[in-house]
KOLMAR-429109 format. One line per 10 residues: number of its first residue (from 1); their letters; for each residue x, y, z of N, C-alpha, C. Coordinates in steps of 0.05 Angstrom, whole numbers, plus 5000, padded with zeros to 4 digits. Layout:
// KOLMAR-429109
NUM	a	X Y Z X Y Z X Y Z | ...
This chain:
// KOLMAR-429109
1	mlealyhsmm	1838 1485 4362 1844 1486 4344 1837 1503 4322 | 1814 1494 4324 1800 1512 4297 1797 1538 4315 | 1800 1559 4337 1796 1576 4355 1827 1588 4336 | 1844 1580 4341 1869 1593 4326 1864 1592 4300 | 1849 1579 4273 1848 1580 4253 1830 1602 4249 | 1817 1599 4266 1795 1628 4260 1809 1656 4269 | 1820 1656 4295 1839 1680 4293 1857 1682 4276 | 1868 1673 4259 1887 1666 4245 1877 1679 4215 | 1846 1679 4209 1825 1686 4195 1822 1706 4197 | 1819 1714 4222 1806 1743 4220 1834 1771 4229
11	nlpilaeaal	1855 1753 4213 1875 1767 4209 1881 1781 4186 | 1870 1769 4158 1877 1767 4135 1858 1779 4131 | 1836 1809 4127 1836 1824 4117 1849 1854 4128 | 1867 1853 4159 1873 1869 4156 1915 1867 4142 | 1917 1839 4139 1935 1844 4121 1937 1849 4092 | 1910 1841 4082 1909 1849 4053 1896 1887 4061 | 1891 1892 4083 1887 1917 4080 1917 1943 4077 | 1927 1936 4100 1959 1937 4100 1975 1932 4076 | 1974 1913 4062 1989 1905 4040 1977 1934 4025 | 1957 1949 4021 1944 1962 3992 1950 1993 4007
21	agvtgsftlg	1962 1996 4034 1961 2018 4044 1991 2031 4037 | 2007 2014 4021 2031 2013 4024 2051 1999 4047 | 2049 1968 4053 2071 1964 4068 2084 1941 4048 | 2079 1944 4027 2089 1927 4008 2122 1921 4004 | 2137 1947 4005 2164 1959 4012 2185 1941 4034 | 2167 1936 4065 2180 1928 4081 2160 1897 4070 | 2148 1891 4063 2150 1865 4060 2167 1854 4037 | 2164 1862 4021 2189 1863 3993 2224 1855 4007 | 2234 1879 4024 2252 1871 4027 2262 1843 4059 | 2233 1847 4081 2237 1827 4087 2234 1797 4069
31	maglgsgigi	2220 1792 4052 2220 1767 4047 2256 1769 4022 | 2258 1784 4018 2288 1776 4000 2310 1778 4031 | 2307 1787 4046 2320 1783 4067 2319 1758 4080 | 2302 1744 4084 2288 1724 4093 2299 1697 4068 | 2306 1698 4049 2317 1690 4027 2342 1687 4024 | 2357 1710 4019 2383 1727 4025 2397 1702 4048 | 2390 1715 4073 2401 1695 4096 2405 1663 4079 | 2368 1655 4083 2374 1623 4078 2391 1608 4057 | 2398 1621 4034 2420 1615 4006 2441 1627 4029 | 2454 1651 4038 2480 1647 4047 2489 1619 4066
41	glvgakaaea	2464 1625 4088 2465 1605 4111 2473 1564 4089 | 2450 1558 4078 2457 1528 4054 2481 1536 4037 | 2495 1556 4037 2523 1565 4020 2554 1550 4043 | 2543 1566 4058 2559 1559 4077 2559 1529 4086 | 2538 1524 4105 2542 1493 4099 2557 1478 4086 | 2541 1483 4068 2547 1462 4046 2583 1457 4033 | 2583 1482 4042 2624 1493 4029 2642 1480 4050 | 2623 1484 4081 2637 1464 4104 2648 1440 4100 | 2619 1426 4084 2616 1399 4085 2637 1391 4068 | 2628 1413 4040 2646 1398 4022 2681 1393 4032
51	vgrnpgafgr	2696 1426 4038 2718 1417 4051 2707 1399 4076 | 2699 1385 4085 2700 1363 4112 2715 1337 4097 | 2698 1337 4072 2702 1312 4057 2719 1308 4040 | 2732 1338 4027 2754 1326 4008 2770 1366 4019 | 2786 1363 4043 2799 1380 4054 2830 1398 4015 | 2821 1370 4006 2849 1389 3985 2826 1405 3973 | 2803 1413 3964 2797 1426 3944 2783 1455 3958 | 2811 1461 3975 2800 1481 3993 2789 1518 3987 | 2812 1519 3955 2808 1541 3953 2781 1540 3930 | 2781 1515 3918 2755 1516 3892 2725 1518 3911
61	vltvsilgma	2727 1508 3931 2710 1510 3940 2705 1538 3951 | 2733 1550 3971 2715 1571 3967 2706 1599 3952 | 2725 1596 3930 2711 1613 3909 2691 1609 3895 | 2684 1580 3896 2647 1580 3890 2645 1577 3910 | 2643 1593 3933 2613 1592 3949 2618 1620 3957 | 2640 1638 3953 2645 1668 3946 2620 1681 3935 | 2626 1660 3905 2605 1673 3887 2583 1666 3903 | 2575 1641 3910 2546 1634 3908 2536 1659 3931 | 2554 1665 3960 2547 1689 3977 2539 1705 3956 | 2555 1719 3948 2548 1741 3929 2533 1748 3916
71	laesiaiyal	2525 1733 3894 2496 1725 3881 2477 1721 3903 | 2474 1709 3928 2440 1714 3944 2448 1739 3949 | 2473 1753 3949 2466 1782 3973 2465 1794 3954 | 2466 1801 3930 2449 1816 3908 2427 1822 3910 | 2412 1788 3912 2387 1800 3911 2372 1820 3933 | 2381 1805 3959 2379 1821 3971 2372 1855 3979 | 2407 1868 3953 2399 1890 3959 2392 1904 3935 | 2382 1886 3916 2360 1898 3893 2330 1894 3907 | 2326 1880 3915 2306 1882 3944 2302 1917 3955 | 2328 1925 3973 2331 1943 3979 2326 1962 3959
81	ilafqgr	2331 1971 3946 2325 1982 3922 2298 1987 3910 | 2279 1960 3909 2260 1960 3906 2248 1971 3927 | 2243 1971 3954 2227 1986 3981 2241 2005 3984 | 2264 2021 3974 2264 2045 3973 2250 2066 3952 | 2240 2044 3934 2218 2061 3907 2191 2064 3918 | 2192 2035 3933 2164 2042 3941 2145 2018 3921 | 2164 1992 3918 2147 1977 3909 2139 1951 3920
C-alpha cells in the first residue's frame, strides 16, 4: 500500500513538468470530454427512467433531454476550441 503511494507521488513532478511543457490543451480537452460524456450519460439515463415512469410524457421528456445533451456537448466543443488555441 505504501509502495503504491510512493510510486504515485514520484509521478507528481513528471505531471507538473508535462503541464508546464504545454500538455495543458489535451488535458483540458480530456477533462471536458470526460465531463461531457458523464453529463450525456446521466441525461440519457434519467430520460429513460422518466419515460419508464410516465410513458405519456415522452414528447416533453425527449425535448428536454435533447436540450440537456446539447448543452453538455457544447462544453466539449468549447474545450476543443480552447485546446486548439493551446490553453
